[in-house]
C-alpha positions as CSV (number, residue, x, y, z in Angstrom):
1,M,0.0,-0.1,0.0
2,T,1.2,3.4,-1.0
3,E,1.9,5.6,2.2
4,I,-0.3,8.6,1.7
5,R,1.0,11.3,4.0
6,G,2.7,14.8,3.9
7,I,2.7,17.4,1.4
8,I,1.4,16.5,-2.0
9,V,1.7,19.0,-4.9
10,P,-1.2,19.3,-7.5
11,I,1.5,20.2,-9.9
12,L,0.8,23.0,-12.5
13,T,0.8,21.8,-16.2
14,P,3.4,24.3,-17.9
15,M,2.2,25.6,-21.3
16,R,3.6,27.5,-23.9
17,E,2.0,30.6,-25.3
18,D,0.1,28.6,-27.9
19,E,-1.4,26.5,-25.1
20,S,0.4,23.3,-25.9
21,I,2.1,21.5,-23.1
22,D,5.7,22.1,-22.2
23,E,7.0,18.9,-21.4
24,S,10.5,20.1,-20.6
25,A,9.4,22.8,-18.0
26,L,7.1,20.0,-16.6
27,R,10.2,17.8,-15.9
28,Q,11.9,20.9,-14.5
29,E,9.2,21.6,-12.1
30,I,9.2,18.1,-11.0
31,E,12.8,18.1,-10.2
32,R,12.4,21.6,-8.3
33,L,9.7,20.2,-6.1
34,L,11.2,16.9,-5.3
35,A,14.4,18.8,-4.4
36,N,12.5,20.8,-1.9
37,G,11.2,17.5,-0.1
38,V,7.5,17.3,-1.3
39,H,6.0,13.8,-0.5
40,G,4.0,13.4,-3.6
41,L,3.1,14.9,-6.9
42,F,-0.7,15.1,-8.2
43,P,-0.8,15.8,-12.0
44,L,-4.1,16.6,-13.7
45,G,-5.7,18.1,-10.6
46,T,-7.4,21.7,-10.3
47,N,-4.1,23.5,-10.2
48,G,-2.7,21.3,-13.2
49,E,-5.8,22.4,-15.3
50,G,-6.9,18.9,-15.5
51,Y,-10.6,20.0,-16.4
52,L,-9.1,21.8,-19.6
53,L,-6.9,19.0,-20.7
54,S,-7.9,16.4,-23.3
55,E,-7.5,12.7,-22.4
56,E,-4.6,12.3,-24.8
57,E,-3.0,15.4,-23.0
58,K,-3.8,13.7,-19.6
59,E,-2.2,10.7,-20.5
60,R,1.0,12.4,-21.8
61,V,1.2,14.6,-18.8
62,L,0.8,11.6,-16.3
63,S,3.5,9.6,-18.4
64,V,5.9,12.2,-18.2
65,C,5.4,12.5,-14.3
66,V,5.5,8.9,-13.7
67,E,8.7,8.7,-16.0
68,Q,10.5,11.7,-14.2
69,V,9.7,10.9,-10.7
70,H,10.8,7.3,-11.2
71,G,9.6,6.1,-8.0
72,R,11.0,8.7,-5.8
73,V,7.6,9.7,-4.3
74,P,3.9,8.6,-5.1
75,V,2.3,9.9,-8.2
76,Y,-1.5,10.7,-7.6
77,A,-3.3,10.9,-10.8
78,G,-6.6,12.9,-11.3
79,T,-8.9,10.8,-13.1
80,G,-12.5,11.8,-12.1
81,M,-14.9,12.3,-15.1
82,I,-18.5,13.1,-15.0
83,S,-19.7,9.6,-15.9
84,T,-18.9,6.4,-13.9
85,R,-17.8,4.8,-17.4
86,D,-15.5,7.4,-18.3
87,T,-14.0,7.6,-14.8
88,I,-13.3,3.8,-15.1
89,R,-11.7,4.1,-18.5
90,L,-9.4,6.9,-17.5
91,S,-8.5,5.2,-13.9
92,Q,-7.5,2.0,-15.6
93,K,-5.5,3.9,-18.2
94,A,-3.8,5.8,-15.4
95,V,-3.0,2.6,-13.7
96,A,-1.5,1.1,-16.7
97,L,0.6,4.2,-17.1
98,G,1.9,3.8,-13.6
99,A,0.1,6.0,-11.3
100,D,0.3,4.9,-7.5
101,V,-3.0,6.6,-6.4
102,L,-6.2,7.8,-8.1
103,S,-7.6,11.0,-7.0
104,I,-11.2,10.9,-8.3
105,V,-13.3,14.1,-7.7
106,T,-17.1,13.9,-7.6
107,P,-19.2,13.9,-10.8
108,Y,-19.8,17.5,-11.7
109,Y,-22.4,19.8,-13.9
110,A,-25.4,17.5,-13.1
111,A,-26.6,17.2,-9.3
112,A,-26.1,13.8,-7.8
113,S,-27.6,12.2,-4.7
114,Q,-25.6,10.8,-2.0
115,E,-26.7,7.3,-2.9
116,E,-25.8,8.1,-6.6
117,L,-22.3,9.3,-5.3
118,F,-21.8,6.1,-3.2
119,E,-22.7,3.7,-6.2
120,H,-20.4,5.7,-8.5
121,Y,-17.3,5.4,-6.3
122,R,-18.3,1.7,-5.3
123,T,-18.4,0.6,-8.9
124,I,-15.3,2.4,-9.8
125,A,-13.4,0.6,-6.9
126,R,-14.6,-2.6,-8.4
127,H,-13.2,-1.9,-11.7
128,V,-9.8,-0.5,-10.5
129,A,-6.8,-2.1,-9.0
130,A,-5.4,0.7,-7.2
131,P,-5.8,2.8,-4.1
132,I,-8.3,5.7,-4.6
133,L,-8.5,9.0,-2.9
134,L,-12.0,10.7,-2.7
135,Y,-11.9,14.3,-3.7
136,N,-14.6,16.7,-2.4
137,I,-14.6,20.1,-3.8
138,P,-18.3,21.3,-3.9
139,A,-17.7,24.8,-5.0
140,R,-16.4,23.6,-8.3
141,T,-18.4,20.3,-8.9
142,G,-21.8,21.4,-7.4
143,N,-21.7,17.9,-5.5
144,A,-20.8,17.5,-1.9
145,L,-19.6,14.2,-0.2
146,A,-21.7,14.1,3.1
147,P,-19.8,12.6,6.1
148,V,-22.0,9.8,6.2
149,T,-21.3,8.8,2.7
150,V,-17.6,9.0,3.0
151,E,-18.0,6.7,6.3
152,R,-19.6,4.2,4.0
153,L,-17.1,4.3,1.3
154,S,-14.3,4.1,3.7
155,G,-15.3,0.4,4.3
156,I,-14.2,-0.4,0.8
157,D,-10.7,-1.9,0.7
158,N,-9.1,0.2,-2.0
159,I,-11.1,3.6,-1.1
160,V,-8.1,4.7,1.2
161,G,-8.7,8.4,1.8
162,I,-10.0,11.8,0.8
163,K,-8.9,15.2,0.0
164,D,-11.3,17.8,1.1
165,S,-11.2,21.3,-0.4
166,S,-14.7,22.5,0.8
167,G,-13.0,24.9,3.2
168,Q,-15.3,23.6,6.0
169,F,-13.1,22.5,8.9
170,D,-16.0,20.6,10.5
171,T,-16.4,18.6,7.2
172,I,-12.8,17.5,7.7
173,L,-13.4,16.7,11.4
174,Q,-16.5,14.6,10.5
175,Y,-14.5,12.7,7.9
176,I,-11.8,12.0,10.5
177,E,-14.3,11.0,13.3
178,R,-16.4,8.7,11.2
179,T,-13.5,6.8,9.5
180,R,-11.1,6.1,12.2
181,Q,-12.0,2.6,12.5
182,N,-11.1,1.9,9.0
183,D,-7.5,3.5,8.8
184,F,-8.8,6.1,6.4
185,R,-6.5,9.1,5.4
186,V,-7.9,12.7,5.4
187,L,-5.9,15.3,3.7
188,S,-6.7,19.0,3.5
189,G,-7.2,20.4,0.1
190,N,-7.4,23.9,1.3
191,D,-3.8,25.1,2.2
192,S,-4.9,27.3,5.2
193,L,-6.1,24.2,7.2
194,I,-3.1,21.9,6.7
195,L,-1.8,22.1,10.2
196,W,-5.3,22.1,11.8
197,T,-5.9,19.1,9.9
198,L,-2.8,17.4,11.1
199,L,-3.7,18.3,14.8
200,A,-7.0,16.7,14.4
201,G,-5.7,13.4,13.2
202,G,-5.4,14.0,9.4
203,V,-2.3,13.1,7.4
204,G,-1.4,16.1,5.3
205,G,-2.3,18.2,2.7
206,I,-2.6,18.4,-1.3
207,A,-1.4,22.0,-1.4
208,G,-1.6,24.3,-4.4
209,C,0.8,26.8,-2.9
210,A,3.6,24.3,-2.8
211,N,3.8,25.1,-6.5
212,V,5.3,28.4,-5.2
213,F,6.5,27.9,-1.8
214,P,7.4,24.0,-1.6
215,Q,9.9,24.2,1.2
216,N,7.6,26.4,3.5
217,M,4.7,24.0,2.8
218,V,6.9,21.0,3.4
219,S,8.0,22.5,6.8
220,I,4.4,22.6,7.9
221,Y,4.6,18.9,8.1
222,R,8.0,18.3,9.1
223,S,7.7,20.8,12.1
224,F,4.4,19.2,13.1
225,L,6.2,15.7,13.2
226,A,9.0,17.1,15.1
227,G,6.6,18.4,17.8
228,D,7.6,22.2,16.8
229,L,4.2,23.6,16.7
230,A,5.4,27.1,16.8
231,A,7.5,26.5,13.7
232,A,4.6,24.8,12.0
233,R,2.2,27.7,12.8
234,L,4.7,30.2,11.6
235,A,4.9,28.1,8.2
236,Q,1.2,27.9,8.1
237,D,0.6,31.7,8.7
238,A,3.2,32.6,6.3
239,I,1.1,31.9,3.2
240,R,-2.1,34.1,4.3
241,P,-0.9,37.2,2.4
242,F,-0.5,35.0,-0.8
243,R,-3.9,33.4,-0.3
244,D,-5.6,36.8,0.2
245,C,-4.5,37.5,-3.6
246,F,-7.0,34.8,-4.7
247,R,-9.7,37.4,-4.6
248,F,-8.2,38.7,-7.7
249,G,-9.1,35.7,-9.8
250,N,-9.4,32.0,-10.2
251,P,-7.0,30.6,-7.6
252,N,-5.2,28.2,-9.8
253,T,-4.7,31.0,-12.2
254,I,-3.1,33.2,-9.4
255,V,-0.8,30.0,-8.5
256,K,0.3,29.7,-12.1
257,K,0.9,33.5,-12.3
258,A,2.8,33.6,-9.1
259,A,5.2,30.7,-10.1
260,A,5.9,32.4,-13.4
261,L,6.7,35.6,-11.6
262,M,9.1,33.6,-9.3
263,G,11.0,32.7,-12.4
264,Y,9.7,29.1,-13.0
265,P,8.5,28.9,-16.8
266,V,5.1,27.4,-16.5
267,G,3.5,29.8,-18.9
268,P,-0.3,30.8,-18.7
269,C,-3.3,29.2,-17.8
270,R,-5.6,28.1,-20.9
271,A,-8.2,30.7,-22.0
272,P,-10.5,31.8,-20.7
273,F,-9.0,31.4,-17.5
274,C,-5.8,33.4,-17.9
275,R,-6.7,37.1,-17.0
276,L,-5.3,39.2,-14.0
277,S,-6.2,42.6,-13.6
278,E,-3.5,45.3,-13.1
279,E,-4.6,45.7,-9.5
280,G,-4.2,41.8,-9.1
281,Q,-0.9,41.7,-10.7
282,S,0.6,44.6,-8.6
283,A,-0.8,43.0,-5.4
284,L,0.5,39.7,-6.3
285,E,4.1,41.2,-7.1
286,Q,4.2,43.1,-3.8
287,V,3.2,39.9,-1.8
288,L,6.0,37.8,-3.4
289,A,8.6,40.4,-3.0
290,S,7.6,40.7,0.9
291,L,7.6,36.7,1.4
292,K,10.9,36.6,-0.6
293,A,12.3,39.2,1.9
294,K,11.2,37.2,4.8
295,G,12.6,33.8,3.3
296,V,9.3,32.1,2.7
297,C,10.2,31.8,-1.0
């Protein structure tokens, strides 16, 4: 069983100006993140613009990640689609390409009942020979995984954990409380809640900010393990000014712009999610300069 823990990076998908995938830059980003001690890489997630990539592009990005990582850390593949059938197909392909864990977001666009969500994941689990990490991000999908549904799913052998990006800490607490008996792993998908999730019994976070501040994000986890809660709190609090910039646009657009401003050639997001106002650009530049002066990045 793959050890699911620590700071896992929903890695950006670098793109050229023509929106084609820049594989060379992707390999460079993988090496940069591994050099900073991250505990896993998660291609095809929200920050990786998985919702904008064709299936062929997803397969190529995942292949590059698996090849470049070469077993140094687990590779988590985002394989959630709208339909159960399509999710099974993409998940099976990801396993064949070498993914260690599958991160499967809830179906989106159409509303689903809790029973439909349960059957969706149970059916996928029966057809895929890999650990599955549920992914709850209702603000983006319109479908939330209720704690009681997660409790039921946690009893399925290869459904091993959940990433929660609801931003509701009580949801994380209920996931933890209801699944302790099944050794279920709960990770925060909200970077502001990583330390608090660890304190509550979670195992880490899938942290978009780690694309910009990998060392700082890893230090939250390392300091927590070392029992240095003051240092963990400092690292956790350090990202607040950056997250405040999310008010200027789509958060993963801000993350990608920040990485580019830091000198990492990740290129733009795909249109139409590629705009940042002058006010947002200026605020982001000021925050990054301040954090750099403080040694956060």
